[in-house]
C-alpha positions as CSV (number, residue, x, y, z in Angstrom):
1,M,66.9,4.8,2.6
2,K,65.8,2.4,-0.1
3,E,64.5,0.0,2.7
4,R,62.5,2.9,4.2
5,I,61.0,3.7,0.7
6,L,60.2,0.0,0.0
7,S,58.7,-0.4,3.6
8,S,56.5,2.7,2.9
9,L,55.3,1.3,-0.3
10,I,54.5,-2.1,1.3
11,A,52.3,-0.2,4.0
12,V,50.7,1.8,1.4
13,I,49.8,-1.3,-0.6
14,V,48.5,-3.1,2.6
15,V,46.4,-0.2,3.9
16,S,44.8,0.4,0.5
17,S,44.1,-3.3,0.2
18,L,42.4,-3.2,3.6
19,Q,40.4,-0.1,2.7
20,A,39.3,-1.8,-0.4
21,Q,38.2,-4.9,1.5
22,T,36.5,-2.8,4.2
23,G,34.7,-0.7,1.6
24,D,33.5,-4.0,-0.2
25,A,32.2,-5.4,3.2
26,S,30.5,-2.1,4.2
27,A,28.6,-1.6,1.0
28,P,25.9,-4.0,0.2
29,R,23.8,-3.3,-3.0
30,L,20.8,-4.5,-1.3
31,V,19.7,-4.9,2.4
32,V,16.8,-7.3,2.9
33,G,15.2,-6.9,6.4
34,L,12.9,-9.9,7.2
35,T,10.8,-9.8,10.3
36,I,8.9,-13.0,11.0
37,D,5.9,-12.5,13.2
38,Q,6.1,-14.7,16.4
39,L,9.3,-16.6,15.5
40,R,10.7,-18.5,18.3
41,S,14.3,-19.6,18.9
42,D,13.3,-22.6,21.0
43,Y,11.0,-23.9,18.1
44,I,13.6,-23.5,15.5
45,E,15.9,-25.7,17.7
46,A,13.0,-28.2,18.7
47,F,12.0,-28.9,15.1
48,S,15.4,-29.1,13.7
49,S,15.4,-32.5,12.5
50,L,12.4,-31.7,10.3
51,Y,14.4,-29.1,8.2
52,G,16.3,-29.3,4.9
53,E,19.5,-27.8,4.1
54,R,18.4,-24.5,2.6
55,G,16.8,-22.7,5.3
56,F,17.5,-22.6,9.0
57,K,20.5,-24.9,8.7
58,R,22.2,-22.6,6.1
59,L,21.5,-19.6,8.3
60,L,23.1,-21.3,11.2
61,K,26.1,-22.5,9.1
62,E,26.9,-19.5,7.1
63,G,25.2,-16.6,9.0
64,R,25.8,-14.8,12.4
65,F,23.0,-16.3,14.5
66,Y,22.0,-14.7,17.7
67,W,19.7,-17.1,19.6
68,N,18.6,-14.5,22.3
69,A,17.6,-11.1,21.0
70,E,15.6,-9.1,23.3
71,Y,13.1,-6.1,23.1
72,D,13.6,-3.8,26.2
73,F,9.9,-2.9,26.6
74,I,6.7,-4.8,27.6
75,N,3.5,-5.9,25.8
76,V,5.4,-6.3,22.5
77,D,3.1,-6.7,19.5
78,A,3.6,-6.7,15.5
79,A,3.4,-3.0,15.2
80,S,5.7,-2.1,18.3
81,S,8.2,-4.5,17.3
82,V,8.7,-3.7,13.7
83,A,8.8,0.1,14.7
84,A,11.4,-0.7,17.3
85,V,13.6,-2.8,14.8
86,Y,13.7,-0.1,12.1
87,T,13.8,2.9,14.4
88,G,16.2,1.5,16.8
89,T,14.3,2.8,19.7
90,T,11.5,2.0,22.0
91,P,7.9,3.2,22.0
92,C,8.8,5.9,24.7
93,Y,10.4,7.7,21.7
94,N,9.1,6.4,18.4
95,G,5.3,6.8,19.4
96,I,4.3,3.3,18.6
97,P,3.4,1.5,21.9
98,A,1.0,-1.1,20.2
99,E,-1.1,-1.8,17.1
100,R,-3.9,0.0,18.7
101,W,-4.3,2.2,21.7
102,M,-6.8,4.7,23.5
103,D,-6.9,8.2,22.1
104,R,-7.2,10.4,25.1
105,S,-8.6,13.4,23.1
106,T,-11.7,11.3,21.6
107,L,-11.7,8.3,24.0
108,R,-11.8,6.1,21.1
109,I,-9.4,3.4,20.3
110,I,-7.3,4.3,17.2
111,K,-5.0,2.1,15.1
112,S,-1.3,2.8,14.7
113,V,-1.3,3.3,11.0
114,D,-4.9,4.8,10.3
115,D,-4.8,8.4,8.6
116,T,-7.9,9.6,6.8
117,S,-5.6,12.1,5.0
118,Y,-4.6,9.4,2.6
119,M,-6.5,7.0,0.4
120,G,-6.0,3.5,0.1
121,I,-5.1,1.6,-3.1
122,Y,-6.7,-1.7,-3.6
123,T,-8.2,-1.3,-0.1
124,G,-10.7,1.0,1.8
125,E,-8.1,1.5,4.6
126,C,-6.7,5.0,4.9
127,T,-3.1,4.6,5.9
128,S,0.2,6.4,6.7
129,P,3.2,6.3,9.0
130,Q,2.4,9.7,10.6
131,R,2.1,8.4,14.0
132,L,5.8,7.2,13.8
133,L,7.4,10.1,15.6
134,V,11.2,9.4,14.7
135,S,13.2,8.6,11.5
136,T,13.6,4.8,10.3
137,L,16.3,3.0,8.6
138,S,14.5,3.6,5.4
139,D,14.2,7.4,6.0
140,E,18.0,7.7,6.6
141,L,18.9,5.7,3.5
142,M,16.5,7.8,1.3
143,V,18.2,11.1,2.8
144,A,21.8,9.7,2.3
145,T,21.0,8.8,-1.4
146,Q,18.9,11.9,-2.0
147,G,16.0,9.8,-2.9
148,A,17.9,7.5,-5.3
149,A,17.6,4.5,-3.4
150,E,14.8,1.9,-4.2
151,V,13.0,1.3,-0.8
152,Y,10.0,-1.0,-0.6
153,S,8.3,-2.9,2.1
154,I,6.2,-6.1,1.7
155,A,4.3,-7.9,4.4
156,P,1.2,-9.8,5.2
157,T,-0.3,-7.1,7.4
158,R,-0.8,-3.4,7.0
159,E,1.2,-2.6,10.4
160,M,4.3,-4.6,9.6
161,A,4.4,-3.1,6.1
162,V,4.1,0.5,7.0
163,M,6.3,0.5,10.2
164,A,9.1,-1.0,8.2
165,A,8.7,1.3,5.2
166,G,8.7,4.4,7.4
167,H,8.0,7.9,6.0
168,A,10.2,8.1,2.9
169,A,10.0,4.6,1.1
170,K,8.7,4.3,-2.2
171,G,6.0,1.8,-1.3
172,A,4.4,-0.3,1.3
173,F,2.4,-3.3,0.3
174,W,0.1,-5.6,2.3
175,I,-2.6,-8.3,1.6
176,N,-6.0,-6.9,1.7
177,D,-8.2,-9.0,4.1
178,D,-11.3,-8.8,1.8
179,T,-10.0,-9.2,-1.5
180,G,-6.6,-10.8,-1.3
181,K,-5.0,-8.0,-3.5
182,W,-1.8,-6.4,-2.7
183,S,-2.7,-3.1,-1.3
184,G,-0.9,0.2,-0.6
185,S,-1.6,4.1,0.3
186,T,-1.5,7.2,-1.6
187,Y,0.9,8.4,1.1
188,Y,3.7,6.7,-0.8
189,G,2.7,8.2,-4.1
190,S,1.7,6.6,-7.3
191,F,1.1,2.8,-7.2
192,P,3.8,0.8,-8.9
193,N,2.8,-0.7,-12.1
194,W,4.6,-4.0,-11.1
195,V,2.3,-4.5,-8.2
196,T,-0.9,-3.6,-10.3
197,S,0.5,-6.0,-13.0
198,Y,0.8,-8.8,-10.2
199,N,-2.6,-8.2,-8.8
200,D,-4.3,-8.2,-12.2
201,R,-2.4,-11.4,-13.6
202,E,-1.2,-13.4,-10.6
203,G,-3.3,-12.2,-7.5
204,L,-4.0,-14.5,-4.8
205,D,-7.7,-14.1,-5.5
206,F,-7.2,-16.3,-8.5
207,R,-5.6,-19.1,-6.7
208,I,-6.9,-19.3,-3.2
209,D,-9.9,-21.4,-4.0
210,N,-7.6,-24.3,-5.1
211,V,-5.1,-24.0,-2.0
212,A,-5.6,-26.4,0.8
213,W,-3.0,-26.8,3.6
214,G,-2.1,-30.4,4.9
215,P,0.8,-31.9,6.3
216,Y,4.2,-31.4,4.1
217,L,5.9,-34.3,6.0
218,P,4.4,-37.8,7.1
219,V,2.4,-37.0,10.2
220,N,4.3,-39.2,12.4
221,S,7.4,-36.8,11.9
222,Y,5.4,-34.2,14.1
223,R,6.0,-35.4,17.6
224,F,8.0,-32.4,19.2
225,V,5.1,-30.5,20.9
226,T,3.5,-32.0,23.8
227,S,-0.2,-31.7,23.6
228,A,-3.4,-33.4,25.0
229,S,-5.0,-32.8,21.7
230,K,-5.0,-36.1,19.7
231,Q,-4.5,-35.0,16.0
232,V,-4.3,-37.8,13.4
233,T,-3.8,-35.2,10.6
234,F,-5.2,-32.0,9.4
235,K,-6.4,-30.1,6.5
236,H,-7.4,-26.5,6.1
237,D,-8.8,-24.9,2.9
238,F,-9.9,-21.4,2.4
239,T,-13.2,-21.7,0.7
240,A,-15.6,-22.7,3.6
241,E,-15.7,-19.3,5.2
242,R,-15.5,-16.7,2.3
243,R,-15.7,-13.8,4.4
244,E,-12.7,-15.0,6.4
245,K,-10.6,-16.9,3.9
246,Y,-7.8,-14.1,3.2
247,R,-7.6,-13.3,7.0
248,K,-7.0,-17.2,7.8
249,Y,-4.7,-17.5,4.7
250,K,-2.5,-14.9,6.4
251,T,-2.3,-17.1,9.4
252,S,-1.0,-20.0,7.3
253,P,2.6,-20.7,6.1
254,Y,1.3,-20.2,2.4
255,V,1.3,-16.3,3.2
256,N,5.2,-16.5,3.2
257,D,5.3,-18.0,-0.2
258,E,3.0,-15.2,-1.4
259,V,5.4,-12.7,0.0
260,N,8.2,-14.3,-1.9
261,R,6.1,-14.2,-5.3
262,L,5.8,-10.5,-4.9
263,V,9.5,-10.1,-4.0
264,N,10.3,-12.0,-7.3
265,A,8.1,-9.6,-9.2
266,C,9.9,-6.5,-7.6
267,L,13.3,-8.0,-8.3
268,A,12.4,-8.7,-11.9
269,Q,10.8,-5.4,-12.8
270,T,12.7,-2.9,-10.8
271,Q,16.4,-1.8,-10.6
272,I,16.5,-2.8,-6.8
273,G,19.9,-4.2,-6.0
274,K,21.3,-3.6,-9.6
275,D,23.3,-0.6,-9.3
276,N,26.0,1.1,-7.0
277,V,23.3,3.1,-5.0
278,P,22.4,0.7,-2.0
279,D,18.8,-0.3,-1.7
280,L,16.5,-1.6,1.0
281,L,13.8,-4.2,0.7
282,T,11.9,-5.0,4.1
283,L,9.7,-8.1,4.3
284,G,7.4,-9.8,6.7
285,Y,6.7,-13.4,7.2
286,Y,4.2,-15.2,9.7
287,A,5.3,-18.0,12.0
288,G,2.4,-18.1,14.6
289,N,-0.4,-20.9,14.6
290,Y,-3.3,-21.2,12.1
291,D,-6.1,-18.7,12.9
292,H,-4.2,-17.5,16.2
293,K,-5.1,-21.0,17.8
294,P,-3.2,-22.2,20.8
295,N,-0.1,-24.4,19.8
296,A,-1.5,-27.1,22.2
297,E,-4.7,-27.2,20.2
298,Y,-3.0,-27.2,16.9
299,A,0.3,-28.9,17.7
300,M,0.7,-30.5,14.2
301,E,0.1,-27.4,12.3
302,I,2.8,-25.4,14.2
303,Q,5.5,-27.9,13.5
304,D,4.3,-28.1,9.9
305,A,4.4,-24.2,9.7
306,Y,8.1,-24.2,10.7
307,V,8.8,-27.0,8.1
308,R,7.3,-24.8,5.4
309,L,8.8,-21.6,6.9
310,D,12.1,-23.2,6.5
311,N,11.4,-23.8,2.9
312,S,10.2,-20.3,2.3
313,I,13.5,-18.9,3.8
314,G,15.5,-21.3,1.5
315,D,13.3,-20.1,-1.6
316,L,14.2,-16.4,-0.6
317,L,17.8,-17.0,-0.3
318,D,18.0,-18.9,-3.6
319,L,15.9,-16.1,-5.3
320,L,18.3,-13.4,-4.0
321,E,21.4,-15.5,-4.9
322,R,20.0,-15.8,-8.6
323,K,19.0,-12.2,-9.0
324,I,21.4,-10.2,-6.8
325,G,24.1,-12.4,-5.5
326,L,24.4,-13.1,-1.8
327,R,27.7,-11.4,-1.6
328,N,26.2,-8.2,-2.8
329,T,23.1,-8.7,-0.2
330,L,23.0,-8.2,3.4
331,I,20.1,-10.1,5.0
332,V,18.8,-9.4,8.5
333,I,16.2,-11.7,10.0
334,T,14.4,-10.6,13.2
335,S,11.3,-11.7,15.2
336,T,8.4,-9.6,16.5
337,G,9.1,-11.2,19.8
338,Y,5.8,-12.2,21.1
339,T,3.3,-15.1,20.8
340,D,-0.5,-15.2,20.7
341,P,-2.0,-15.6,24.1
342,E,-2.5,-19.0,25.7
343,P,-5.8,-20.3,27.0
344,Q,-6.6,-20.4,30.8
345,D,-5.2,-23.5,32.5
346,P,-7.9,-26.2,33.4
347,S,-9.4,-25.7,36.9
348,Q,-8.7,-29.4,37.9
349,F,-4.9,-28.7,38.0
350,R,-5.4,-25.9,40.6
351,I,-3.0,-23.5,39.3
352,P,-3.3,-20.1,41.1
353,G,-5.2,-17.5,39.2
354,G,-8.4,-15.5,38.6
355,E,-10.2,-12.9,36.6
356,F,-9.1,-9.3,36.6
357,H,-11.7,-7.1,34.8
358,I,-10.1,-3.6,34.0
359,K,-13.6,-2.1,33.7
360,R,-14.5,-3.0,37.2
361,C,-11.2,-1.7,38.5
362,G,-11.8,1.6,37.0
363,A,-15.4,1.8,38.3
364,L,-14.2,0.9,41.9
365,L,-11.3,3.5,41.6
366,N,-13.8,6.1,40.6
367,M,-16.1,5.3,43.5
368,Y,-13.2,5.6,46.0
369,L,-12.0,9.0,44.5
370,M,-15.7,10.3,44.7
371,A,-15.6,9.2,48.5
372,L,-12.3,11.3,48.9
373,Y,-13.0,14.3,46.5
374,G,-16.7,14.7,46.0
375,Q,-18.9,13.8,43.0
376,G,-17.4,13.5,39.5
377,Q,-16.2,11.2,36.9
378,Y,-12.6,10.9,37.9
379,V,-11.8,7.9,35.7
380,E,-12.5,8.8,32.1
381,T,-12.0,5.3,30.6
382,Q,-9.8,2.3,30.9
383,Y,-8.1,0.1,28.3
384,D,-5.4,-2.7,28.1
385,R,-4.5,-2.5,31.8
386,Q,-4.3,1.2,31.8
387,I,-6.4,3.8,33.7
388,Y,-7.2,7.2,32.1
389,L,-7.9,10.1,34.6
390,N,-10.1,13.2,33.8
391,H,-7.5,15.9,34.0
392,K,-9.9,18.5,33.3
393,L,-12.1,17.7,36.3
394,I,-9.1,17.3,38.5
395,E,-8.1,20.9,37.2
396,D,-11.5,22.5,37.7
397,K,-11.8,21.2,41.2
398,K,-8.2,22.4,42.0
399,L,-6.9,19.1,43.3
400,N,-3.4,17.8,43.5
401,L,-2.6,15.5,40.5
402,T,0.2,14.0,42.4
403,E,-1.9,13.1,45.5
404,I,-4.6,11.5,43.4
405,L,-2.3,9.4,41.4
406,D,-0.6,8.2,44.5
407,R,-3.7,7.3,46.3
408,S,-5.2,5.7,43.1
409,A,-2.3,3.4,42.9
410,D,-2.2,2.7,46.5
411,F,-6.0,1.7,46.2
412,I,-5.5,-0.3,43.0
413,V,-2.6,-2.6,44.5
414,Q,-5.1,-3.8,47.0
415,M,-7.3,-5.5,44.6
416,S,-7.1,-9.3,43.9
417,G,-4.6,-10.4,41.2
418,V,-2.8,-7.0,41.1
419,R,1.0,-7.2,41.4
420,D,1.7,-3.5,41.4
421,A,0.4,-0.2,39.9
422,Y,2.8,2.3,38.3
423,T,1.6,6.0,37.8
424,S,2.6,8.1,35.0
425,Q,4.8,10.2,37.7
426,R,6.5,7.1,39.2
427,L,7.5,6.0,35.6
428,A,8.8,9.5,34.6
429,L,10.5,10.4,38.0
430,G,10.9,7.3,40.1
431,A,13.8,5.2,41.0
432,W,15.2,2.8,38.3
433,T,14.8,-0.9,38.4
434,P,15.0,-3.3,35.4
435,R,11.3,-4.0,35.5
436,I,10.4,-0.3,35.8
437,D,12.9,0.4,33.0
438,K,10.9,-1.8,30.6
439,I,7.6,-0.5,31.6
440,R,9.0,3.2,31.2
441,N,10.0,2.3,27.6
442,S,6.6,1.3,26.8
443,F,5.1,4.5,28.1
444,H,4.5,7.6,26.0
445,S,3.3,10.7,27.8
446,S,0.7,11.7,25.4
447,L,-0.5,8.2,24.2
448,S,-0.4,6.1,27.5
449,G,-2.7,6.1,30.5
450,D,-2.1,7.7,33.9
451,I,-1.9,4.4,35.8
452,Y,-0.6,0.9,34.4
453,V,-1.9,-2.0,36.2
454,E,0.6,-5.0,36.5
455,V,-1.5,-8.2,36.9
456,M,-0.2,-11.3,38.6
457,P,0.9,-14.0,36.3
458,G,-1.7,-16.8,35.7
459,W,-4.6,-14.3,36.0
460,T,-6.9,-13.4,33.1
461,V,-7.2,-10.0,32.3
462,I,-10.7,-9.1,30.8
463,D,-11.0,-5.9,28.8
464,E,-14.7,-5.4,28.0
465,Y,-13.8,-2.3,25.9
466,S,-11.7,-4.2,23.5
467,Q,-13.5,-7.5,24.0
468,T,-10.4,-9.4,24.6
469,T,-9.2,-11.8,27.3
470,E,-5.6,-12.6,28.0
471,V,-3.9,-14.8,30.4
472,V,-0.8,-13.1,31.9
473,R,2.4,-15.0,31.5
474,E,5.9,-13.9,32.3
475,G,7.9,-16.8,30.7
476,Y,11.1,-15.9,28.7
477,S,10.4,-16.6,25.0
478,S,13.7,-16.5,23.2
479,M,13.9,-15.1,19.7
480,P,16.5,-15.1,17.0
481,L,18.4,-12.4,15.2
482,V,20.3,-13.3,12.1
483,F,22.7,-11.6,9.8
484,F,23.5,-13.3,6.7
485,G,25.4,-12.7,3.2
486,N,27.8,-9.7,2.3
487,T,30.9,-11.1,4.0
488,I,29.1,-11.7,7.3
489,R,31.3,-13.6,9.8
490,P,29.5,-17.0,10.6
491,E,29.0,-17.6,14.3
492,V,26.5,-18.9,16.7
493,I,26.0,-16.6,19.8
494,Y,24.0,-17.2,22.8
495,T,24.7,-14.0,24.6
496,P,21.4,-11.8,24.6
497,V,21.5,-8.8,22.4
498,P,19.2,-5.8,22.1
499,M,17.0,-5.6,19.0
500,G,17.5,-1.8,19.2
501,A,21.2,-2.6,17.8
502,V,19.8,-3.8,14.5
503,A,19.1,-0.3,12.8
504,P,22.5,1.1,13.9
505,T,24.3,-2.1,12.7
506,V,22.7,-1.9,9.4
507,A,23.4,1.7,9.0
508,H,26.9,1.2,9.9
509,C,27.2,-1.4,7.1
510,L,25.5,1.1,4.6
511,R,27.7,4.0,5.6
512,I,24.7,6.1,6.6
513,R,23.6,7.8,9.8
514,A,21.5,5.6,12.3
515,P,17.8,6.6,12.8
516,N,17.5,9.9,14.7
517,A,16.5,8.3,18.0
518,A,18.6,5.1,18.0
519,T,20.9,4.9,21.1
520,C,22.5,1.4,20.9
521,S,25.9,1.0,19.3
522,P,26.3,-1.1,16.3
523,L,27.0,-4.9,16.8
524,S,30.8,-5.4,16.6
525,N,32.9,-8.0,14.8
526,I,30.1,-9.2,12.4
527,R,31.9,-9.1,9.1
528,K,35.0,-11.0,7.9
């Protein structure tokens, strides 16, 4: 009898101890979500000998480092990727297929965060997250804490800041392209005094004329990018083109330090991370090349950018350690998962390719449909490899939409440079393949065109409407996903993981619901 009582007491003590440990591991005071625009796993690895010990090397040693995270939709950009990270789902559900798209009702290009119902603060841009159709991680945390959580978003660009902030955050802040001030929107309520104070006393506009970017390390250290461009050194200041200086600054590694400066102000002047109510701070960094130039043209700059990014990450970790304590902080680092387009290959190398003009494609298709069905403007417009048909005309003529879609697709695939053409009905109802699934995940019935044109790799897509050109490349670009702090179990993992698992995993750690459209299960075995 005594032995049974003793055994029961021991069991209760062990279970209670495990519950206490689990509770401690599951309840960080602060979650910091850092999304780094265009961050690449292969560049982290290639430039590793240039790093110090406080940034990437520390993440690899002490964090859970997934080398190959993946987005399960196509044509990823900064807005769609950040929306996917924090909603845990794809554009098909969250309503953000890109930074901008064609509005079918007005036939005008709209931006993902434009909203004339709300005024800008320190900016003329009217902004809200109203086009984001589902809940985000920040929304769920605010609901779970009945608004008590401190939730802020800080990023260089408006799209990254707003998509991470979601609908219920207490503030989203980005750098104004014209003034360099940290800006916001009346959508999120009154502008915090700590951001106003920063703008008035420490704003970027007071310092930018004294900033010049040159090599951080000796120039002979930068030998890891193969390029025909013979650079001896480089120097970029931000005074030569005054109208462009803040925009260009936002494509330099110094913008990451500017984000850190506002983070420091936030940690010093708010209660974020200082009580038992969990808080969320979402951040954006930049890891692309200067002025969006190709890496082959600015090979030295991209290597130096990663060296400075390594320092910025180290500074952020040190700051969080001092202010909050890394054991109390869960840090999640993601990438936007794309890179700026590369230029067309020189003709002397005879790599197959050509030019595909989406406007010409639409015009030829309209002529074909007129030959079949009589006079009319059957193609309303075209944008970003998508064809938009005139549904009213088709209805007025009492034509069969399915027949027109199928005939249009059959006609388009005969054009030079076209790999395939996917109709809206094929995406909605057709047979499943891995490729169709990724295209389907990018498609939204009320936002996307009637036909998506898949162009052959190596071909240059010319969109006269948006005045853009892009060489199609299907090469796999690996991107990292890192969990760090708050009793995270250190491990380096090469098995691919979906970015859609980030929001459910963090929600699980916070003991709150996952966003309402998230379908992935939380990543397992990530904590000690």
